[in-house]
Biopython code that builds the backbone (N, CA, C, O; Angstrom):
import numpy as np
from Bio.PDB.StructureBuilder import StructureBuilder

atoms = [
    (1, "MET", "N", (0.768, -1.073, 0.091)),
    (1, "MET", "CA", (-0.014, -0.159, 0.064)),
    (1, "MET", "C", (0.862, 1.168, 0.245)),
    (1, "MET", "O", (0.513, 2.191, -0.344)),
    (2, "MET", "N", (1.833, 1.155, 0.942)),
    (2, "MET", "CA", (2.570, 2.323, 0.801)),
    (2, "MET", "C", (3.377, 2.731, -0.417)),
    (2, "MET", "O", (3.606, 3.905, -0.709)),
    (3, "ARG", "N", (3.777, 1.708, -1.085)),
    (3, "ARG", "CA", (4.455, 1.456, -2.422)),
    (3, "ARG", "C", (3.535, 2.197, -3.434)),
    (3, "ARG", "O", (4.118, 3.065, -4.084)),
    (4, "ARG", "N", (2.243, 2.030, -3.688)),
    (4, "ARG", "CA", (1.489, 2.671, -4.322)),
    (4, "ARG", "C", (1.320, 4.269, -4.206)),
    (4, "ARG", "O", (1.484, 5.130, -5.070)),
    (5, "SER", "N", (0.982, 4.372, -3.004)),
    (5, "SER", "CA", (1.109, 6.028, -2.888)),
    (5, "SER", "C", (2.348, 6.861, -3.178)),
    (5, "SER", "O", (2.193, 7.956, -3.718)),
    (6, "THR", "N", (3.803, 6.345, -2.801)),
    (6, "THR", "CA", (4.512, 6.887, -3.081)),
    (6, "THR", "C", (4.845, 6.635, -4.720)),
    (6, "THR", "O", (5.791, 7.318, -5.112)),
    (7, "ILE", "N", (4.377, 5.979, -5.491)),
    (7, "ILE", "CA", (4.552, 6.031, -6.921)),
    (7, "ILE", "C", (3.330, 7.090, -7.399)),
    (7, "ILE", "O", (3.579, 7.845, -8.339)),
    (8, "ALA", "N", (2.130, 7.139, -6.810)),
    (8, "ALA", "CA", (1.169, 8.100, -7.015)),
    (8, "ALA", "C", (1.607, 9.255, -6.907)),
    (8, "ALA", "O", (1.479, 9.976, -7.897)),
    (9, "ALA", "N", (2.318, 9.865, -5.585)),
    (9, "ALA", "CA", (2.972, 10.856, -5.290)),
    (9, "ALA", "C", (3.909, 11.382, -6.442)),
    (9, "ALA", "O", (3.809, 12.544, -6.838)),
    (10, "ALA", "N", (4.652, 10.662, -6.869)),
    (10, "ALA", "CA", (5.606, 10.967, -7.870)),
    (10, "ALA", "C", (5.144, 10.904, -8.968)),
    (10, "ALA", "O", (5.931, 11.464, -9.731)),
    (11, "THR", "N", (4.207, 10.493, -9.543)),
    (11, "THR", "CA", (3.626, 10.472, -10.772)),
    (11, "THR", "C", (3.079, 11.796, -10.734)),
    (11, "THR", "O", (3.453, 12.638, -11.550)),
    (12, "LEU", "N", (1.981, 12.122, -9.602)),
    (12, "LEU", "CA", (1.601, 13.455, -9.780)),
    (12, "LEU", "C", (2.330, 14.680, -9.696)),
    (12, "LEU", "O", (1.987, 15.679, -10.328)),
    (13, "ALA", "N", (3.430, 14.639, -8.861)),
    (13, "ALA", "CA", (4.513, 15.695, -8.912)),
    (13, "ALA", "C", (5.203, 15.925, -10.114)),
    (13, "ALA", "O", (5.517, 17.077, -10.411)),
    (14, "ALA", "N", (5.584, 14.615, -11.120)),
    (14, "ALA", "CA", (5.941, 14.723, -12.300)),
    (14, "ALA", "C", (4.981, 15.494, -13.432)),
    (14, "ALA", "O", (5.462, 16.238, -14.287)),
    (15, "LEU", "N", (3.489, 15.196, -13.307)),
    (15, "LEU", "CA", (2.815, 15.818, -13.922)),
    (15, "LEU", "C", (2.505, 17.317, -13.382)),
    (15, "LEU", "O", (2.106, 18.141, -14.205)),
    (16, "THR", "N", (2.654, 17.647, -12.205)),
    (16, "THR", "CA", (2.488, 19.182, -12.041)),
    (16, "THR", "C", (3.708, 19.872, -12.783)),
    (16, "THR", "O", (3.596, 20.943, -13.379)),
    (17, "ILE", "N", (4.877, 19.149, -12.684)),
    (17, "ILE", "CA", (5.988, 20.106, -13.084)),
    (17, "ILE", "C", (5.808, 20.041, -14.830)),
    (17, "ILE", "O", (6.457, 20.852, -15.490)),
    (18, "ALA", "N", (5.019, 19.174, -15.446)),
    (18, "ALA", "CA", (4.929, 19.194, -16.707)),
    (18, "ALA", "C", (3.929, 19.951, -17.388)),
    (18, "ALA", "O", (4.035, 20.370, -18.541)),
    (19, "ILE", "N", (2.808, 20.131, -16.513)),
    (19, "ILE", "CA", (1.710, 21.067, -16.543)),
    (19, "ILE", "C", (1.953, 22.133, -16.403)),
    (19, "ILE", "O", (1.504, 22.883, -17.270)),
    (20, "THR", "N", (2.714, 22.717, -15.350)),
    (20, "THR", "CA", (2.737, 24.303, -14.869)),
    (20, "THR", "C", (3.292, 25.308, -16.394)),
    (20, "THR", "O", (2.722, 26.347, -16.727)),
    (21, "PRO", "N", (4.222, 24.840, -16.978)),
    (21, "PRO", "CA", (4.451, 25.839, -18.232)),
    (21, "PRO", "C", (3.645, 25.799, -19.142)),
    (21, "PRO", "O", (3.765, 26.778, -19.878)),
    (22, "ALA", "N", (2.639, 24.907, -19.525)),
    (22, "ALA", "CA", (1.740, 24.988, -20.184)),
    (22, "ALA", "C", (0.418, 25.728, -19.761)),
    (22, "ALA", "O", (-0.352, 26.273, -20.552)),
    (23, "LEU", "N", (0.271, 25.667, -18.418)),
    (23, "LEU", "CA", (-0.757, 26.475, -17.767)),
    (23, "LEU", "C", (-0.158, 28.135, -18.004)),
    (23, "LEU", "O", (-0.889, 29.070, -18.332)),
    (24, "ALA", "N", (1.040, 28.219, -17.803)),
    (24, "ALA", "CA", (1.754, 29.753, -17.549)),
    (24, "ALA", "C", (1.444, 30.211, -19.078)),
    (24, "ALA", "O", (1.291, 31.419, -19.257)),
    (25, "GLN", "N", (1.336, 29.308, -20.230)),
    (25, "GLN", "CA", (1.376, 29.766, -21.602)),
    (25, "GLN", "C", (-0.069, 30.125, -21.921)),
    (25, "GLN", "O", (-0.389, 30.942, -22.784)),
    (26, "GLN", "N", (-1.042, 29.341, -21.032)),
    (26, "GLN", "CA", (-2.506, 29.538, -21.459)),
    (26, "GLN", "C", (-2.770, 31.024, -20.638)),
    (26, "GLN", "O", (-3.562, 31.879, -21.036)),
    (27, "ALA", "N", (-2.196, 31.101, -19.797)),
    (27, "ALA", "CA", (-2.604, 32.581, -19.085)),
    (27, "ALA", "C", (-2.543, 33.777, -19.943)),
    (27, "ALA", "O", (-3.316, 34.734, -19.993)),
    (28, "ASN", "N", (-1.205, 33.471, -20.769)),
    (28, "ASN", "CA", (-0.943, 34.559, -21.598)),
    (28, "ASN", "C", (-1.008, 34.102, -22.776)),
    (28, "ASN", "O", (0.034, 34.207, -23.422)),
    (29, "PRO", "N", (-2.080, 33.519, -23.396)),
    (29, "PRO", "CA", (-1.970, 33.231, -24.891)),
    (29, "PRO", "C", (-1.740, 33.678, -25.899)),
    (29, "PRO", "O", (-1.385, 32.916, -26.799)),
    (30, "VAL", "N", (-1.856, 35.134, -26.150)),
    (30, "VAL", "CA", (-1.640, 36.143, -27.041)),
    (30, "VAL", "C", (0.029, 36.834, -26.804)),
    (30, "VAL", "O", (0.099, 37.788, -26.029)),
    (31, "ALA", "N", (0.868, 36.516, -27.236)),
    (31, "ALA", "CA", (2.103, 37.153, -27.160)),
    (31, "ALA", "C", (2.047, 38.350, -28.096)),
    (31, "ALA", "O", (1.791, 38.187, -29.289)),
    (32, "LYS", "N", (2.333, 39.813, -27.462)),
    (32, "LYS", "CA", (2.357, 40.649, -28.315)),
    (32, "LYS", "C", (3.443, 40.456, -29.331)),
    (32, "LYS", "O", (4.344, 39.645, -29.115)),
    (33, "PRO", "N", (3.396, 41.135, -30.381)),
    (33, "PRO", "CA", (4.281, 41.147, -31.500)),
    (33, "PRO", "C", (5.541, 42.033, -30.997)),
    (33, "PRO", "O", (5.477, 42.836, -30.066)),
    (34, "ALA", "N", (6.661, 41.763, -31.743)),
    (34, "ALA", "CA", (7.563, 42.860, -31.205)),
    (34, "ALA", "C", (7.168, 44.196, -32.009)),
    (34, "ALA", "O", (6.716, 44.243, -33.153)),
    (35, "THR", "N", (7.458, 45.329, -31.098)),
    (35, "THR", "CA", (7.249, 46.512, -31.477)),
    (35, "THR", "C", (8.433, 46.811, -32.439)),
    (35, "THR", "O", (9.507, 46.234, -32.272)),
    (36, "LYS", "N", (8.252, 47.700, -33.438)),
    (36, "LYS", "CA", (9.165, 48.471, -34.244)),
    (36, "LYS", "C", (9.894, 49.206, -33.510)),
    (36, "LYS", "O", (9.275, 49.727, -32.582)),
    (37, "PRO", "N", (11.300, 49.516, -33.595)),
    (37, "PRO", "CA", (12.043, 50.596, -32.804)),
    (37, "PRO", "C", (11.489, 51.929, -33.111)),
    (37, "PRO", "O", (10.783, 52.131, -34.099)),
    (38, "ALA", "N", (11.830, 52.873, -32.219)),
    (38, "ALA", "CA", (11.427, 53.954, -32.505)),
    (38, "ALA", "C", (12.371, 54.569, -33.810)),
    (38, "ALA", "O", (13.509, 54.199, -34.100)),
    (39, "PRO", "N", (11.608, 55.546, -34.457)),
    (39, "PRO", "CA", (12.984, 55.966, -35.351)),
    (39, "PRO", "C", (13.905, 56.997, -34.985)),
    (39, "PRO", "O", (13.600, 58.045, -34.416)),
    (40, "LYS", "N", (15.230, 56.586, -35.401)),
    (40, "LYS", "CA", (16.348, 57.090, -35.169)),
    (40, "LYS", "C", (16.451, 58.768, -35.040)),
    (40, "LYS", "O", (16.466, 59.390, -36.103)),
    (41, "THR", "N", (16.509, 59.396, -33.987)),
    (41, "THR", "CA", (16.396, 60.822, -33.884)),
    (41, "THR", "C", (18.126, 61.327, -34.558)),
    (41, "THR", "O", (19.209, 61.007, -34.068)),
    (42, "LEU", "N", (17.888, 62.163, -35.763)),
    (42, "LEU", "CA", (19.044, 62.544, -36.248)),
    (42, "LEU", "C", (19.928, 63.619, -35.237)),
    (42, "LEU", "O", (19.327, 64.304, -34.410)),
    (43, "VAL", "N", (21.314, 63.686, -35.385)),
    (43, "VAL", "CA", (21.878, 64.425, -34.694)),
    (43, "VAL", "C", (22.954, 65.042, -35.481)),
    (43, "VAL", "O", (23.391, 64.472, -36.481)),
    (44, "ALA", "N", (23.408, 66.183, -35.081)),
    (44, "ALA", "CA", (24.589, 66.696, -35.917)),
    (44, "ALA", "C", (25.815, 67.052, -34.716)),
    (44, "ALA", "O", (25.721, 67.527, -33.585)),
    (45, "LYS", "N", (26.763, 66.677, -35.369)),
    (45, "LYS", "CA", (27.950, 67.205, -34.044)),
    (45, "LYS", "C", (28.967, 68.267, -34.966)),
    (45, "LYS", "O", (29.805, 67.918, -35.798)),
    (46, "VAL", "N", (28.655, 69.524, -34.589)),
    (46, "VAL", "CA", (29.298, 70.457, -35.380)),
    (46, "VAL", "C", (30.496, 70.776, -34.373)),
    (46, "VAL", "O", (30.289, 70.746, -33.159)),
    (47, "THR", "N", (31.588, 71.043, -34.829)),
    (47, "THR", "CA", (32.833, 71.877, -34.466)),
    (47, "THR", "C", (33.233, 73.026, -35.193)),
    (47, "THR", "O", (33.303, 73.103, -36.420)),
    (48, "ASN", "N", (33.470, 73.836, -34.443)),
    (48, "ASN", "CA", (33.865, 75.227, -35.033)),
    (48, "ASN", "C", (35.549, 75.161, -34.969)),
    (48, "ASN", "O", (36.114, 74.998, -33.888)),
    (49, "LYS", "N", (36.288, 75.299, -36.214)),
    (49, "LYS", "CA", (37.759, 75.479, -36.223)),
    (49, "LYS", "C", (38.042, 76.693, -36.421)),
    (49, "LYS", "O", (39.247, 76.906, -36.556)),
    (50, "ARG", "N", (37.339, 77.609, -36.491)),
    (50, "ARG", "CA", (37.825, 79.136, -36.893)),
    (50, "ARG", "C", (38.013, 79.750, -35.672)),
    (50, "ARG", "O", (37.369, 79.364, -34.696)),
    (51, "ASP", "N", (38.817, 80.662, -35.592)),
    (51, "ASP", "CA", (39.005, 81.595, -34.394)),
    (51, "ASP", "C", (37.825, 82.236, -33.742)),
    (51, "ASP", "O", (37.640, 82.338, -32.529)),
    (52, "VAL", "N", (36.913, 82.730, -34.880)),
    (52, "VAL", "CA", (35.635, 83.433, -34.424)),
    (52, "VAL", "C", (34.762, 82.628, -34.297)),
    (52, "VAL", "O", (34.574, 81.647, -35.017)),
    (53, "PRO", "N", (33.808, 83.142, -32.866)),
    (53, "PRO", "CA", (32.808, 82.124, -32.727)),
    (53, "PRO", "C", (31.312, 82.051, -34.067)),
    (53, "PRO", "O", (30.964, 82.844, -34.943)),
    (54, "VAL", "N", (30.905, 81.024, -33.728)),
    (54, "VAL", "CA", (29.570, 81.093, -34.742)),
    (54, "VAL", "C", (28.495, 81.329, -33.731)),
    (54, "VAL", "O", (28.321, 80.716, -32.678)),
    (55, "ARG", "N", (27.768, 82.373, -34.252)),
    (55, "ARG", "CA", (26.555, 83.092, -33.695)),
    (55, "ARG", "C", (25.217, 82.439, -33.882)),
    (55, "ARG", "O", (24.327, 82.376, -33.034)),
    (56, "MET", "N", (25.188, 81.944, -35.148)),
    (56, "MET", "CA", (23.893, 81.533, -35.853)),
    (56, "MET", "C", (24.139, 80.389, -36.595)),
    (56, "MET", "O", (25.107, 80.318, -37.352)),
    (57, "LEU", "N", (23.268, 79.404, -36.428)),
    (57, "LEU", "CA", (23.626, 78.058, -37.229)),
    (57, "LEU", "C", (22.047, 77.722, -37.429)),
    (57, "LEU", "O", (21.171, 77.954, -36.596)),
    (58, "GLN", "N", (21.843, 77.058, -38.860)),
    (58, "GLN", "CA", (20.739, 76.613, -39.393)),
    (58, "GLN", "C", (20.858, 75.568, -40.134)),
    (58, "GLN", "O", (21.530, 75.732, -41.153)),
    (59, "LEU", "N", (20.178, 73.970, -39.849)),
    (59, "LEU", "CA", (20.153, 72.861, -40.558)),
    (59, "LEU", "C", (18.501, 73.012, -41.171)),
    (59, "LEU", "O", (17.416, 72.941, -40.594)),
    (60, "ILE", "N", (18.875, 73.254, -42.614)),
    (60, "ILE", "CA", (17.498, 73.248, -43.377)),
    (60, "ILE", "C", (17.345, 71.899, -44.046)),
    (60, "ILE", "O", (18.281, 71.285, -44.557)),
    (61, "PRO", "N", (16.180, 71.518, -44.007)),
    (61, "PRO", "CA", (15.997, 69.992, -44.905)),
    (61, "PRO", "C", (16.233, 70.671, -46.156)),
    (61, "PRO", "O", (16.013, 71.861, -46.384)),
    (62, "ALA", "N", (16.827, 69.575, -47.154)),
    (62, "ALA", "CA", (16.843, 69.848, -48.383)),
    (62, "ALA", "C", (15.741, 70.000, -49.094)),
    (62, "ALA", "O", (15.401, 70.932, -49.823)),
    (63, "GLU", "N", (15.039, 68.691, -48.739)),
    (63, "GLU", "CA", (13.550, 68.738, -49.817)),
    (63, "GLU", "C", (12.584, 69.084, -49.120)),
    (63, "GLU", "O", (11.605, 68.426, -49.470)),
    (64, "ALA", "N", (12.250, 70.051, -47.989)),
    (64, "ALA", "CA", (11.020, 70.235, -47.270)),
    (64, "ALA", "C", (11.229, 71.642, -47.165)),
    (64, "ALA", "O", (12.365, 72.113, -47.229)),
    (65, "GLU", "N", (10.018, 72.478, -46.979)),
    (65, "GLU", "CA", (10.009, 73.775, -46.829)),
    (65, "GLU", "C", (9.526, 73.903, -45.579)),
    (65, "GLU", "O", (8.343, 73.816, -45.252)),
    (66, "VAL", "N", (10.727, 74.174, -44.679)),
    (66, "VAL", "CA", (10.492, 74.274, -43.108)),
    (66, "VAL", "C", (11.135, 75.451, -42.704)),
    (66, "VAL", "O", (12.292, 75.607, -43.097)),
    (67, "GLU", "N", (10.485, 76.542, -41.811)),
    (67, "GLU", "CA", (10.950, 77.521, -41.623)),
    (67, "GLU", "C", (12.149, 77.267, -40.499)),
    (67, "GLU", "O", (11.986, 76.583, -39.489)),
    (68, "PRO", "N", (13.550, 78.035, -40.912)),
    (68, "PRO", "CA", (14.709, 77.621, -40.286)),
    (68, "PRO", "C", (14.644, 78.082, -39.033)),
    (68, "PRO", "O", (13.950, 79.081, -38.842)),
    (69, "ALA", "N", (15.276, 77.525, -38.021)),
    (69, "ALA", "CA", (15.687, 78.342, -36.909)),
    (69, "ALA", "C", (17.094, 77.830, -36.333)),
    (69, "ALA", "O", (17.671, 76.759, -36.523)),
    (70, "ASN", "N", (17.521, 79.150, -35.428)),
    (70, "ASN", "CA", (18.859, 78.939, -34.967)),
    (70, "ASN", "C", (18.909, 77.879, -34.207)),
    (70, "ASN", "O", (18.128, 77.828, -33.257)),
    (71, "VAL", "N", (19.838, 76.780, -34.445)),
    (71, "VAL", "CA", (19.936, 75.804, -33.664)),
    (71, "VAL", "C", (21.103, 75.731, -32.126)),
    (71, "VAL", "O", (21.282, 74.773, -31.374)),
    (72, "LEU", "N", (21.861, 77.408, -32.069)),
    (72, "LEU", "CA", (22.651, 77.367, -31.116)),
    (72, "LEU", "C", (21.750, 78.170, -30.162)),
    (72, "LEU", "O", (20.842, 78.932, -30.492)),
    (73, "LYS", "N", (22.203, 77.833, -28.800)),
    (73, "LYS", "CA", (21.722, 78.537, -27.643)),
    (73, "LYS", "C", (22.354, 79.705, -27.427)),
    (73, "LYS", "O", (21.764, 80.751, -27.159)),
    (74, "GLN", "N", (24.127, 79.527, -27.580)),
    (74, "GLN", "CA", (25.138, 80.352, -27.503)),
    (74, "GLN", "C", (26.050, 80.284, -28.402)),
    (74, "GLN", "O", (26.289, 79.261, -29.044)),
    (75, "PRO", "N", (26.694, 81.460, -28.542)),
    (75, "PRO", "CA", (27.716, 81.279, -29.532)),
    (75, "PRO", "C", (28.666, 79.935, -29.593)),
    (75, "PRO", "O", (28.832, 79.479, -28.462)),
    (76, "LEU", "N", (29.255, 79.273, -30.505)),
    (76, "LEU", "CA", (29.867, 78.074, -30.492)),
    (76, "LEU", "C", (31.384, 78.794, -30.999)),
    (76, "LEU", "O", (31.686, 79.296, -32.082)),
    (77, "GLY", "N", (32.157, 78.618, -29.777)),
    (77, "GLY", "CA", (33.598, 79.198, -29.719)),
    (77, "GLY", "C", (34.368, 78.479, -30.712)),
    (77, "GLY", "O", (33.918, 77.585, -31.429)),
    (78, "LYS", "N", (35.838, 79.023, -30.713)),
    (78, "LYS", "CA", (37.046, 78.313, -31.392)),
    (78, "LYS", "C", (37.058, 76.749, -30.703)),
    (78, "LYS", "O", (36.784, 76.526, -29.524)),
    (79, "ASN", "N", (37.429, 75.755, -31.680)),
    (79, "ASN", "CA", (37.783, 74.587, -31.155)),
    (79, "ASN", "C", (36.529, 73.979, -30.333)),
    (79, "ASN", "O", (36.890, 73.106, -29.544)),
    (80, "LYS", "N", (35.053, 74.254, -30.335)),
    (80, "LYS", "CA", (34.582, 73.853, -29.422)),
    (80, "LYS", "C", (33.307, 72.938, -30.436)),
    (80, "LYS", "O", (32.973, 73.106, -31.609)),
    (81, "THR", "N", (32.843, 71.991, -29.435)),
    (81, "THR", "CA", (32.146, 71.026, -30.089)),
    (81, "THR", "C", (30.731, 70.738, -29.842)),
    (81, "THR", "O", (30.459, 70.376, -28.697)),
    (82, "ILE", "N", (29.947, 70.813, -30.539)),
    (82, "ILE", "CA", (28.259, 70.555, -29.723)),
    (82, "ILE", "C", (27.658, 69.555, -30.415)),
    (82, "ILE", "O", (27.882, 69.225, -31.579)),
    (83, "THR", "N", (26.743, 69.003, -29.509)),
    (83, "THR", "CA", (25.553, 67.793, -30.366)),
    (83, "THR", "C", (24.419, 68.423, -30.426)),
    (83, "THR", "O", (23.947, 68.914, -29.401)),
    (84, "ILE", "N", (23.851, 68.511, -31.501)),
    (84, "ILE", "CA", (22.443, 68.983, -31.627)),
    (84, "ILE", "C", (21.418, 67.768, -32.408)),
    (84, "ILE", "O", (21.539, 67.175, -33.480)),
    (85, "PRO", "N", (20.582, 67.728, -31.543)),
    (85, "PRO", "CA", (19.452, 67.056, -32.089)),
    (85, "PRO", "C", (18.785, 67.923, -33.436)),
    (85, "PRO", "O", (18.642, 69.145, -33.475)),
    (86, "VAL", "N", (18.447, 67.018, -34.441)),
    (86, "VAL", "CA", (18.030, 67.859, -35.596)),
    (86, "VAL", "C", (16.381, 67.466, -36.065)),
    (86, "VAL", "O", (16.100, 66.426, -36.660)),
    (87, "LYS", "N", (15.532, 68.355, -35.729)),
    (87, "LYS", "CA", (14.274, 68.231, -36.216)),
    (87, "LYS", "C", (14.063, 68.574, -37.381)),
    (87, "LYS", "O", (14.689, 69.544, -37.807)),
    (88, "GLY", "N", (13.130, 67.889, -38.236)),
    (88, "GLY", "CA", (12.996, 67.809, -39.602)),
    (88, "GLY", "C", (12.019, 66.661, -40.050)),
    (88, "GLY", "O", (11.873, 65.666, -39.339)),
    (89, "PRO", "N", (11.479, 66.789, -41.019)),
    (89, "PRO", "CA", (10.488, 65.838, -41.755)),
    (89, "PRO", "C", (11.107, 64.299, -41.515)),
    (89, "PRO", "O", (12.304, 64.013, -41.499)),
    (90, "LYS", "N", (10.073, 63.460, -41.348)),
    (90, "LYS", "CA", (10.676, 61.845, -41.127)),
    (90, "LYS", "C", (11.077, 61.403, -42.514)),
    (90, "LYS", "O", (10.454, 61.612, -43.555)),
    (91, "GLY", "N", (12.240, 60.747, -42.356)),
    (91, "GLY", "CA", (12.985, 60.114, -43.594)),
    (91, "GLY", "C", (13.800, 61.222, -44.003)),
    (91, "GLY", "O", (14.725, 60.667, -44.596)),
    (92, "GLU", "N", (13.983, 62.314, -44.035)),
    (92, "GLU", "CA", (14.832, 63.604, -44.415)),
    (92, "GLU", "C", (16.302, 63.191, -43.770)),
    (92, "GLU", "O", (16.498, 62.965, -42.576)),
    (93, "CYS", "N", (17.193, 63.148, -44.724)),
    (93, "CYS", "CA", (18.631, 62.762, -44.198)),
    (93, "CYS", "C", (19.409, 63.984, -44.813)),
    (93, "CYS", "O", (20.477, 64.078, -44.208)),
    (94, "ASN", "N", (19.316, 64.764, -45.586)),
    (94, "ASN", "CA", (19.961, 66.043, -46.122)),
    (94, "ASN", "C", (19.506, 66.956, -45.813)),
    (94, "ASN", "O", (18.293, 67.161, -45.863)),
    (95, "TYR", "N", (20.460, 67.858, -45.359)),
    (95, "TYR", "CA", (20.411, 69.346, -44.582)),
    (95, "TYR", "C", (21.311, 70.440, -45.360)),
    (95, "TYR", "O", (22.449, 70.201, -45.766)),
    (96, "ILE", "N", (20.789, 71.403, -45.476)),
    (96, "ILE", "CA", (21.518, 72.400, -46.058)),
    (96, "ILE", "C", (22.136, 73.045, -44.871)),
    (96, "ILE", "O", (21.501, 72.886, -43.828)),
    (97, "ILE", "N", (23.273, 73.764, -44.791)),
    (97, "ILE", "CA", (23.929, 74.171, -43.471)),
    (97, "ILE", "C", (24.142, 75.814, -43.605)),
    (97, "ILE", "O", (25.067, 76.099, -44.365)),
    (98, "VAL", "N", (23.527, 76.833, -43.069)),
    (98, "VAL", "CA", (23.295, 78.034, -43.036)),
    (98, "VAL", "C", (23.821, 78.680, -41.762)),
    (98, "VAL", "O", (23.253, 78.376, -40.713)),
    (99, "GLY", "N", (24.781, 79.486, -41.730)),
    (99, "GLY", "CA", (25.028, 80.386, -40.383)),
    (99, "GLY", "C", (25.530, 81.629, -40.371)),
    (99, "GLY", "O", (25.323, 82.402, -41.307)),
    (100, "GLU", "N", (26.179, 81.925, -39.409)),
    (100, "GLU", "CA", (27.307, 83.274, -39.439)),
    (100, "GLU", "C", (27.928, 83.265, -38.408)),
    (100, "GLU", "O", (27.572, 82.873, -37.297)),
    (101, "TYR", "N", (29.020, 83.759, -38.788)),
    (101, "TYR", "CA", (30.073, 83.983, -37.696)),
    (101, "TYR", "C", (29.791, 85.329, -36.802)),
    (101, "TYR", "O", (28.858, 86.056, -37.144)),
    (102, "GLU", "N", (30.519, 85.638, -35.761)),
    (102, "GLU", "CA", (30.604, 87.076, -34.911)),
    (102, "GLU", "C", (31.184, 88.013, -35.691)),
    (102, "GLU", "O", (30.836, 89.137, -35.327)),
    (103, "ASP", "N", (31.977, 88.023, -36.679)),
    (103, "ASP", "CA", (32.445, 88.833, -37.641)),
    (103, "ASP", "C", (31.727, 89.184, -38.899)),
    (103, "ASP", "O", (32.163, 89.944, -39.764)),
    (104, "GLY", "N", (30.612, 88.572, -38.918)),
    (104, "GLY", "CA", (29.798, 88.639, -40.232)),
    (104, "GLY", "C", (30.127, 87.742, -41.322)),
    (104, "GLY", "O", (29.390, 87.822, -42.304)),
    (105, "LEU", "N", (31.038, 86.937, -41.357)),
    (105, "LEU", "CA", (31.117, 86.094, -42.240)),
    (105, "LEU", "C", (30.108, 85.012, -41.983)),
    (105, "LEU", "O", (29.784, 84.519, -40.902)),
    (106, "GLU", "N", (29.622, 84.706, -43.345)),
    (106, "GLU", "CA", (28.454, 83.805, -43.620)),
    (106, "GLU", "C", (28.696, 82.242, -43.812)),
    (106, "GLU", "O", (29.530, 81.982, -44.679)),
    (107, "ILE", "N", (28.165, 81.240, -43.214)),
    (107, "ILE", "CA", (28.193, 80.038, -43.768)),
    (107, "ILE", "C", (27.109, 79.839, -44.688)),
    (107, "ILE", "O", (25.968, 80.155, -44.350)),
    (108, "ALA", "N", (27.342, 79.357, -45.792)),
    (108, "ALA", "CA", (26.303, 79.343, -46.871)),
    (108, "ALA", "C", (26.368, 77.755, -47.683)),
    (108, "ALA", "O", (27.373, 77.328, -48.252)),
    (109, "GLY", "N", (25.361, 77.200, -47.602)),
    (109, "GLY", "CA", (24.718, 76.243, -48.748)),
    (109, "GLY", "C", (25.316, 74.879, -48.577)),
    (109, "GLY", "O", (24.905, 73.955, -49.278)),
    (110, "GLY", "N", (26.433, 74.662, -47.525)),
    (110, "GLY", "CA", (27.132, 73.269, -47.381)),
    (110, "GLY", "C", (25.929, 72.665, -47.378)),
    (110, "GLY", "O", (24.974, 73.175, -46.793)),
    (111, "GLU", "N", (25.835, 71.404, -48.091)),
    (111, "GLU", "CA", (24.734, 70.174, -47.910)),
    (111, "GLU", "C", (25.379, 68.658, -47.166)),
    (111, "GLU", "O", (26.345, 68.039, -47.611)),
    (112, "VAL", "N", (24.808, 68.388, -46.304)),
    (112, "VAL", "CA", (25.215, 67.127, -45.393)),
    (112, "VAL", "C", (24.240, 65.973, -45.266)),
    (112, "VAL", "O", (23.097, 66.213, -44.876)),
    (113, "ASN", "N", (24.545, 64.954, -45.516)),
    (113, "ASN", "CA", (23.743, 63.910, -45.513)),
    (113, "ASN", "C", (23.954, 63.015, -44.043)),
    (113, "ASN", "O", (24.760, 62.088, -43.959)),
    (114, "LEU", "N", (22.906, 63.560, -42.692)),
    (114, "LEU", "CA", (23.164, 63.068, -41.530)),
    (114, "LEU", "C", (22.635, 61.823, -41.037)),
    (114, "LEU", "O", (22.666, 61.470, -39.858)),
    (115, "CYS", "N", (22.089, 61.098, -42.115)),
    (115, "CYS", "CA", (22.027, 59.624, -41.961)),
    (115, "CYS", "C", (23.334, 59.053, -42.277)),
    (115, "CYS", "O", (23.549, 58.004, -41.671)),
    (116, "LYS", "N", (24.287, 59.454, -43.070)),
    (116, "LYS", "CA", (25.416, 58.719, -43.528)),
    (116, "LYS", "C", (26.627, 59.188, -42.668)),
    (116, "LYS", "O", (27.471, 58.324, -42.434)),
    (117, "ASP", "N", (26.838, 60.491, -42.145)),
    (117, "ASP", "CA", (27.726, 61.180, -41.748)),
    (117, "ASP", "C", (27.194, 62.728, -40.764)),
    (117, "ASP", "O", (26.960, 63.841, -41.236)),
    (118, "ASN", "N", (27.126, 62.317, -39.378)),
    (118, "ASN", "CA", (26.575, 63.491, -38.536)),
    (118, "ASN", "C", (27.747, 64.765, -38.273)),
    (118, "ASN", "O", (27.354, 65.781, -37.700)),
    (119, "THR", "N", (29.027, 64.673, -38.667)),
    (119, "THR", "CA", (30.136, 65.158, -38.087)),
    (119, "THR", "C", (30.223, 66.640, -39.032)),
    (119, "THR", "O", (30.614, 66.516, -40.193)),
    (120, "ILE", "N", (29.983, 67.553, -38.701)),
    (120, "ILE", "CA", (30.009, 69.100, -39.567)),
    (120, "ILE", "C", (31.476, 69.671, -38.726)),
    (120, "ILE", "O", (31.822, 69.666, -37.545)),
    (121, "VAL", "N", (31.984, 70.057, -39.762)),
    (121, "VAL", "CA", (33.471, 70.822, -39.066)),
    (121, "VAL", "C", (33.646, 71.766, -39.819)),
    (121, "VAL", "O", (33.942, 71.564, -40.996)),
    (122, "LEU", "N", (33.482, 73.193, -39.242)),
    (122, "LEU", "CA", (33.408, 74.456, -39.934)),
    (122, "LEU", "C", (34.750, 75.111, -39.518)),
    (122, "LEU", "O", (35.308, 75.250, -38.429)),
    (123, "VAL", "N", (35.118, 75.526, -41.020)),
    (123, "VAL", "CA", (36.815, 75.753, -40.945)),
    (123, "VAL", "C", (36.734, 77.166, -42.157)),
    (123, "VAL", "O", (35.687, 77.423, -42.751)),
    (124, "ASP", "N", (37.756, 77.798, -42.316)),
    (124, "ASP", "CA", (37.858, 79.291, -42.976)),
    (124, "ASP", "C", (37.862, 78.860, -44.563)),
    (124, "ASP", "O", (37.930, 79.724, -45.438)),
]
sb = StructureBuilder()
sb.init_structure("model")
sb.init_model(0)
sb.init_chain("A")
sb.init_seg("    ")
for serial, (resi, resn, name, xyz) in enumerate(atoms, 1):
    if name == "N":
        sb.init_residue(resn, " ", resi, " ")
    sb.init_atom(name, np.array(xyz, "f"), 0.0, 1.0, " ", f" {name:<3s}", serial, name[0])
structure = sb.get_structure()
């Protein structure tokens, strides 16, 4: 009699171990599909190699009509680097660089593809 109850207990324990993962799966029958990663935010890494600070800098989407805004909160001095998040139309990679140094010299019309290379070095 003792032997039967030991076998029954062992069988019950084995079934419990085997059934537990199945019950856990039934509790969450619909696995959520993997979500798409958020779109990568573009950033521009701008370095000023001139002796004169940059007082105004704009990154204008090449293919969209967007009102440009100065992306600098303060002048960017000689040999200083700043990382700027770029706001533009979704999927836009090409930006035109426009700006001005404190001595009045303009930064005009250089185009960069921020999806391929986000480094911008301003030189004489």
